C-alpha positions in Angstrom: -64.1 3.4 -54.1 -64.7 1.4 -57.3 -61.4 -0.2 -58.6 -60.3 0.8 -62.1 -57.6 -0.7 -64.3 -55.5 1.8 -66.2 -52.4 1.3 -68.4 -49.0 2.4 -67.1 -46.7 4.3 -69.4 -43.0 5.3 -69.2 -43.9 8.6 -67.5 -45.4 6.5 -64.7 -42.0 5.1 -63.8 -41.7 6.6 -60.3 -45.3 5.5 -59.4 -44.5 2.0 -60.7 -41.2 1.8 -58.9 -42.7 2.9 -55.6 -45.6 0.4 -55.8 -43.3 -2.4 -57.1 -40.8 -2.1 -54.3 -43.5 -1.7 -51.6 -45.5 -4.8 -52.6 -42.4 -7.0 -53.3 -40.7 -6.0 -50.0 -43.9 -6.6 -48.0 -44.4 -10.0 -49.6 -40.9 -11.5 -49.6 -38.3 -9.6 -47.6 -39.1 -11.4 -44.3 -38.8 -14.8 -46.1 -35.2 -14.3 -47.5 -31.8 -13.5 -46.2 -31.0 -9.8 -46.2 -28.0 -10.1 -48.5 -29.8 -12.2 -51.1 -32.8 -10.0 -51.0 -30.8 -6.8 -51.4 -28.7 -8.3 -54.3 -31.9 -9.2 -56.2 -33.9 -6.0 -55.5 -31.0 -3.7 -56.3 -31.0 -5.1 -59.8 -34.7 -6.0 -60.3 -35.9 -2.5 -59.3 -33.2 -0.4 -60.9 -35.0 2.5 -62.6 -33.3 1.9 -66.0 -34.4 -1.8 -66.0 -38.0 -1.0 -65.1 -38.1 1.8 -67.6 -36.9 -0.6 -70.3 -39.6 -3.0 -69.3 -42.2 -0.2 -69.6 -40.9 0.7 -73.0 -40.9 -2.9 -74.3 -43.6 -3.2 -77.0 -44.1 -6.9 -76.0 -45.0 -6.0 -72.4 -47.8 -4.2 -70.7 -48.1 -2.8 -67.2 -51.5 -1.9 -65.7 -52.3 -0.3 -62.4 -55.4 -1.2 -60.4 -56.5 2.1 -58.7 -59.0 3.1 -56.1 -59.9 6.8 -55.9 -57.2 7.4 -58.5 -54.4 5.9 -56.3 -52.5 2.8 -57.5 -53.1 -0.1 -55.1 -51.8 -2.9 -57.2 -50.3 -3.7 -60.6 -49.9 -6.4 -63.2 -47.3 -7.0 -65.8 -48.2 -9.0 -69.0 -45.6 -10.3 -71.5 -46.2 -11.5 -75.0 -43.9 -13.6 -77.3 -40.2 -12.7 -76.9 -40.7 -10.7 -73.7 -41.8 -13.8 -71.8 -39.4 -15.0 -69.2 -39.5 -18.7 -70.0 -42.1 -20.2 -72.4 -41.8 -17.7 -75.3 -44.9 -19.0 -77.1 -46.6 -16.6 -79.4 -49.9 -18.3 -78.5 -49.6 -17.4 -74.9 -49.6 -14.5 -72.5 -47.4 -14.5 -69.4 -48.5 -12.8 -66.2 -45.0 -12.0 -64.9 -46.1 -9.9 -61.9 -49.3 -9.4 -60.0 -49.1 -7.5 -56.7 -51.6 -5.7 -54.4 -50.7 -3.6 -51.4 -51.2 -5.5 -48.2 -53.8 -3.0 -47.0 -55.9 -3.7 -50.1 -55.7 -7.5 -50.0 -59.0 -9.4 -49.6 -60.9 -7.0 -51.9 -60.9 -9.2 -54.9 -58.3 -7.0 -56.7 -56.1 -10.0 -57.7 -59.1 -11.7 -59.3 -60.0 -8.5 -61.0 -56.5 -8.3 -62.5 -56.5 -11.9 -63.5 -59.8 -11.5 -65.2 -58.4 -8.5 -67.0 -55.3 -10.6 -68.1 -57.6 -13.3 -69.5 -59.6 -10.6 -71.4 -56.4 -9.2 -72.9 -55.4 -12.7 -74.0 -58.8 -13.4 -75.5 -58.7 -10.0 -77.4 -55.4 -11.1 -78.9 -56.7 -14.6 -79.8 -54.2 -16.3 -77.5 -54.6 -19.9 -76.4 -53.5 -19.8 -72.8 -52.1 -17.8 -69.9 -49.1 -18.9 -67.9 -47.2 -17.7 -64.9 -44.6 -18.7 -62.3 -45.3 -18.7 -58.5 -42.7 -19.4 -55.8 -43.1 -22.8 -54.3 -43.3 -21.3 -50.8 -46.0 -18.7 -51.8 -48.8 -21.1 -50.8 -51.5 -18.4 -50.7 -50.8 -17.3 -54.3 -50.5 -20.9 -55.5 -53.9 -21.8 -54.1 -55.4 -18.6 -55.6 -54.3 -19.6 -59.1 -55.5 -23.1 -58.7 -58.9 -21.8 -57.6 -59.0 -19.7 -60.8 -58.5 -22.6 -63.2 -54.7 -22.8 -63.4 -52.8 -26.1 -63.5 -49.2 -26.9 -62.9 -47.2 -27.8 -66.0 -43.6 -27.5 -64.8 -41.1 -25.5 -62.8 -38.1 -23.3 -63.3 -35.3 -21.8 -61.2 -35.6 -18.3 -59.9 -32.4 -16.8 -58.6 -32.7 -14.4 -55.7 -29.2 -13.1 -55.0 -27.2 -16.3 -54.5 -30.3 -18.3 -53.5 -31.6 -20.7 -56.1 -35.3 -21.0 -55.6 -38.0 -22.9 -57.5 -41.1 -21.4 -59.1 -44.1 -23.6 -60.1 -45.2 -22.9 -63.7 -49.0 -22.8 -64.0 -51.2 -22.3 -67.0 -54.8 -21.8 -67.9 -56.2 -22.9 -71.2 -58.6 -20.2 -72.7 -61.9 -20.9 -74.2 -62.0 -18.8 -77.4 -65.2 -18.1 -79.2 -66.3 -15.6 -81.8 -68.1 -13.4 -79.3 -66.1 -10.3 -78.5 -66.4 -9.6 -74.8 -66.4 -5.9 -73.8 -63.0 -4.7 -72.8 -62.3 -4.2 -69.1 -59.7 -1.5 -69.8 -60.3 1.9 -68.2 -63.9 1.3 -67.2 -65.3 1.0 -63.8 -65.1 -2.5 -62.5 -67.5 -2.3 -59.6 
């Protein structure tokens, strides 16, 4: 039952779509109107769109697995794939989701530590992300892990204009290469 992080590839599209939909619906469906939610998810989780994201060389998807079953995932964007900042010195965590049944097991922290390691390996200066203003638990999670608010942007869900807080964490870069967390047991 040791969690492992593995890279997702285009042939993982069905697994990623299933996990993406499940985690997003569980987290946000009850907080939005059905029409707005459907309009957004029909587009955001269209197989062609997600496949294009998987094939984008400036994005990376990783699953966190337990007993070889995906229980969460993270999407990392570099440079032109970023949704807002588009800074070559930064990494964007665009998505980080864990199944409700697996929450409270430090898997979010594990994936954020992994994202930080990826950024350090690429000699980037900071990590940034957006979090919905009403997602108080996630907002507190990121603050506890060293992120600070630096702005906000609009997020359109159907016809509903929402606000995301933009948070970033400055990285401490040194000449010591940390061991990679990719595809090794993280227990």
